N, C-alpha and C positions, 0 to 999 in steps of 0.2 A: 234393468233399464235399456231401452232401444237406443243403441249408438248410431244406427245407420240411418241415411237420408236417401230417398229415391227422387227421380226426376219430378215427380208429382208434388213434392215438397217445395219445389221452386228453387232447388239448390242441390248441385251434385258434389260440390266441395265439402269436405267435413269441416267442423266448426273450429279447426285449429287456425284458420285464416280468415281475415276480414271479408265480409261480404261486400261485393262491389256496388257502387251506386248505379242504378238503372241507366241505360242509355237508349236513345231512339235509334231505329235503323238508319235514319238520315244522319245522325251523328256518327254512327259506325261506318257508314259509307265514306263520309267525308274524311274520317280518321285514317282509313285503310287505303282510300283511293279506289275502292270497289264501286260498281254502278248497281244501284237499287233498280232492278228491272221494272218493278211496279212502284212508281213513285208515290202513288197514293197510300202505300204501307209505311211511309216514312216516320209516321208518328208511333208506330208499334214499339212498345218498350221491351228491351231486353234486360233481364236481371241476372243472367249467368251463362256459362258456357258449358257444353256438354257434348259427349259423342253422340253420334246418330241414334244409337240403339237405347240411350238413356235420356234423350232430351225430351223437354216438355214445351208447351206453347210459348213459354217466355225464354226459351234458351236459343242460343246461336250455336250451330254446328258447322262442320265443314265436310266437303266431299271432293276427293281428288284421286280415287282408286277404284276402278270398276269392280275389284274384288269385293267391295262392300256395297253393291248395287242393291242387294236385298234389303239391307239396313236402311238404305236411302229410301226405298219404296215404302218402307213401313214406319219410317220416322215420324215422331209427333212434334219435331222441332218447330219453333215459330219462324226460323230463318236459317238459311244455309249459305255459307260462301262455296262457290262452285266455279270451275273453269268453264269457258264457253263450250267446249266440246261435250260437257255433261249436263248442260244447262237444261235441256229438253227432258232429261230423266227425273227432274226434281218434281215431287207430287205438288198438285195445284195449291194445297193449303199451306205450303211453306213458301215463305218470301224468299226470293233469289237475289243474292248479292253476287254479281258476276266479277271475278277476279282472275287475272292470268296466273296468279300464285296464291291459291286458296289457303294453303296451310301457313304460308308466310303471313298472309293477312290475319289469320286466326291467331297466330302467335302474337302479333302486333297488339290485338285487342287483349289478349290473355296478359301481356305484360302490363297493359294499362289497368286492367280490371284487378289483377293480383301482384301488384308491385311489391307488396310485403313479403312474397314468397322469394323474391329474387336475391335479397341480401338478408341473411339471418341477423336478427338482433339478439339482445340480451335475453337468455331464457328465464331470467328472474325480473325482467322489467326494470333493470338497472338503468341509471343514467350517469353513473360515475364509477367509482372504485368501491367494491363491496367491503364491508368491514372485516370479513374473514379472509380476504385475499392477502397474500403475503408479498410485500413489494420491498426489495432491497433498497436501502437508502441511497444508493448510488445509481439506481435506475432513473431513467428520465421519460416521463410521460407527457407528451403535448396535450393541449386542451381537448376536451371532449372525448378522452379515451374512456372506454368501459371495460372494467374488470369484473367479472362475475365471481361468485363466492368460491373460495378454496383454490383459486388460481395462485400460482407462484411464479413471480417475476424475479429473476436473478440479477447479480451485480452488472452494472454498465449496460444494461438493456435500454435500447432506445425503441419507443413505440410512437408512431405518428398520430396526429389528430383524426378522430373519427374511427379509429380502430376499435374492434371489440375482440376481448379475449375471454373465451368460454370457461365454465366452471371446470375446475380440475386440471387445466392446461398448465404445462410446466415450460417456461421460457428460460433457457440456459444462459450463462454468462456471455455478455458481449453481443447477443443476438440484436439484429436491427430489423424492425418491422415498420414498413412504410405507412402511409395514410390510407384511411378507408378500407382496411383490411379486416378480415374475420377469421380468427382462429378457433376451431371448434372445440368443444368440451373434450376433455381427455387426450388432447394432442400434446406432444412433446416436441420441442424445437431446440436444436443446439447448433453451434458452429454455422449459423446461416445468416445471410443477408437477403431480405424479402422486400420486394418493391411496393408499389402503390396498387390499391384495388385488388388485392390478391384474396381469394376466398378459399380457405383451407376447412375442409369438413371435419367432423368429429373423428377422434381415434387415429389420426395420421401421426407418423413418427419421422421427423426430418432431421438430418444432421448427424445421425449415429454412425458408429464404425462401419465402413465397408467390409466386405468379406475378403481380407488379405492375409494370407498365410503362406510360408514356404512349407510345402507339404513333404511328409515323409523324410524329414531330416533326421540325423542321429539324435537330435534333441527332441523328437517329436514334431508336431506341427508348430512352427515358429510364427508368431504374430507380426505382421508388418505394421509399422505405425501409420495411422491414417490422419494426416496433418492438413488435408484440404478442407474446403468449405462446400456449402450449397448455396448457389445464387439463384433466387427465383426473381424473374423480372416481372414487370408491371402486367396486370389484368390476367393473371394466371388462376385457374381454378383447379383444385386438388381434391379427389373423391375420398370418401370415407375409408379408413383403414389402409390408405396408401402409405408405403414407406420409401423414403429417398435418402440413400446413404451418402455422406460426405466423401469428398475425393480423398485419394491417398497422397498424391503429389500435387495434381492439378484439380481444379475445382469441378463439382457436379453443377450442371447449368440447366436451367429450365427456361426456354425462351419466352418472350413476350406474347401474350395472348393465347398460349397453349392450354388445352382443357384436358385434364386427366380424370379418368373414371375411377371407380372403387377398387381397392385392393390390388393396386399396381405396384410392383417391385421395381425400383430404379437403382441399379447398382453404382458403385463409386466410379467417379471420372466420367459419367455419361454426359454428353451434351446433346440437349434436345433443342431444336430450332424453334422459330416463332410460328404461332398459329397451327400447331400440330393438334391432332385429335388421337388420344389414346384410350381404347375401351377397357373394360373391366379385366382384371386378372392377367394382365400382360406381365412379362418377366423380361427385363432388360439387363443382360450382364454387363460387366464392367467395361469402361473404356471405349464404349462404341459412341459414333457420332450419328445423330439424326438430323437431317436437314430441315428446312423450313416447309410448312404446308403438308406434312406427312400424316397419313392416316393409317393407324394400326388396329386390326380387328381384335375382338376379345380372345383372351387366352392364347395369343401367339407368344412365341419366345424368340428372342434374338441372341445370338452368340456375342461373345466379347470382341473387341477391337475391329468391329465392322463399321461400314459407312453406308448409311441409307440415304440416297440422294433426295434433293428437293422434290415435293410433289409425288413421292412414291406412295403407294398403297399396298398393304399387306393384308390378306384375308384372315378371318377368324381361325384360330386353332393351328396356325401355320408354325413351322420350326424353321428359322432362318440361320443358315451357316455361311452364307456368302454375301458379299456386297450387293446392294441393289442400285442400279443406276437411277439418275433422276426421271421422274415420272413413270417408273417402272410399275407393273401391276403384277404382283407375285403372290403365290400361295402354295399350299401343300406341305408335305412332310417327306423330304426336306424341301423348302420353298424353292420355286423356280417360276419363270414367267407363266402367267395364268394360262394363256392359250396353249403353251406346251403341256401344262399340268392336265388341262382338260382333254387334250388329244391323248395322253398316255392313259387316263382314266377310261376313256372310250375304247382304247385299243385293248386294255385288260379285260373290260366287260365283254368285248366281242370275243376274245379267247376263251374266257369262261363260258360264255354262251354257246359257241360254236365248237369248243373243243380244241385244244392246242394239239399238235402233232405230238404223238407218244403219251398224250395225257392218260389214256386208258391204261396203259401198261404201268405208268407211275402210280396211279391210283390202286391198281391190283397188288403192286409191290408193297405199297403202303399198308394195305389191309393184311397182307401176308405177315408184315413185320408185327402188327398189332396182335394177330393170332398167336404168334409165338410167345 
């Protein structure tokens, strides 16, 4: 069975999601605030969205990066959102929707076309509590809560209206989950309070022990009790496979509007501010504090007990061992201000290219040692 679809099929999205209703270019222009350069094309119907290289005559694409100029020249798209500076590059057969922010406009349309992808629903088309779910008698579920098969809801749990708990999820004693939340399949949550409109993707583990031991004592490694909680504020999204440890004495806190990617490790007592962005595979050691509007690149690691100031940015794969001031731009191993880091890289490359003083003798000595 052929399970793929191409642009010529009139659809680039797989069949897992609903197909959007067609919209005319005039309607798309009105919705996004873009200007349809040739108003006579206003009745052209758009049935889907696609990239430049996969689009067909009934697709809308966008262009905002000259790196993809060849794709723009060869595209078969029916229409393209484009900034004024690139408007002249659009082929004549493509209707132009002029926009100051083409990608933002494209995302706006995508959200309208594919609203069902933004908030996961029951994987079993449930509208209530599945018969195979295990609900403790003392748990309290508000109206319109959906519990998928084989989920387990422990004693004294509270779940707000409109929330969806995925199959195989386990919600531990006393956990509170707000309204319009989604807890993905296979997720475990304990010792946590979760706000409203929180999206937790499958396979997350939240509220387990932090890594607390007295090391190398006469009794071996002695475990420190972890008696804190995890507090997740409103509008947070947590990617698949992420782990968030509960606090030891004080709470682990995830601030309002923060978005966390897949496979991130957040240690005990960490405080993350509002509207932060954490890319995949970040490791945050315990008891560090991250301010508001901080962006951390993929695979960066941050040592414990540090403070990352508001608005700071850390490049991918950096190792942070020092505090970062507000609005700092840091990167490297170990991380430092990016301008300094780049200067040092250039200086080292110049030394390697031009030859550092005494480098020849050092190389010869090294070869002698190898031959011995």
